[in-house]
C-alpha positions in Angstrom: 81.6 12.6 -66.9 83.4 15.1 -64.8 81.8 17.8 -62.7 81.1 21.0 -64.8 80.0 24.5 -63.8 79.1 27.6 -65.7 80.2 31.1 -64.5 81.5 34.5 -65.3 85.2 35.6 -65.3 85.8 38.2 -62.6 89.7 38.4 -62.8 92.4 37.5 -65.4 95.4 39.1 -63.7 97.3 35.9 -62.9 99.4 33.9 -65.3 97.5 30.9 -66.7 94.7 31.4 -64.1 91.2 32.9 -64.3 88.9 33.6 -61.3 85.4 32.4 -62.2 82.3 33.4 -60.2 79.6 30.7 -60.2 76.1 31.7 -59.0 73.3 29.3 -57.9 69.8 29.9 -56.6 68.8 28.3 -53.3 65.3 28.2 -51.7 64.8 28.9 -48.0 63.0 25.9 -46.5 60.9 27.8 -44.0 60.0 31.0 -45.9 60.1 29.6 -49.5 62.1 32.7 -50.6 64.7 32.2 -53.3 68.1 33.9 -53.1 71.4 33.8 -54.9 74.6 32.4 -53.6 78.0 32.7 -55.4 81.4 31.1 -55.1 84.7 32.0 -56.8 86.8 29.2 -58.3 90.4 29.5 -59.7 90.5 27.8 -63.1 93.5 26.9 -65.2 93.8 27.8 -68.9 96.7 27.4 -71.4 95.7 29.7 -74.2 92.6 31.5 -75.5 91.1 34.9 -75.6 89.3 35.2 -72.3 88.4 38.6 -70.8 86.7 39.8 -67.7 82.9 39.4 -68.1 83.0 36.3 -70.5 80.8 33.4 -69.7 82.8 30.1 -69.5 82.4 26.5 -68.6 84.9 25.0 -66.1 85.6 21.3 -65.4 87.0 19.6 -62.3 90.4 18.1 -62.8 93.4 16.9 -60.8 95.0 19.5 -58.4 97.2 21.8 -60.4 98.3 24.0 -57.5 97.4 24.6 -53.9 94.0 26.0 -54.6 93.5 25.3 -58.3 91.7 22.1 -59.4 89.5 23.4 -62.2 90.2 24.1 -65.8 88.4 26.2 -68.5 86.8 24.2 -71.2 85.1 26.7 -73.5 83.6 30.1 -73.8 79.8 30.4 -74.2 
């Protein structure tokens, strides 16, 4: 099984590319405080009705361009 992440679309201005923001919660080892981290991934898609704000699942794939090695699987 390939590596999958769930995130929210923050940009759809590029052709065949979506920018997906993935958030995760990390716990500080000393103070035991939890905080959010986020990272933006560029994901490839061929067709589909995806808009900014949609929640999607992305999957790791072979490199498609210089900084794009994820593809959109489905909308949640």
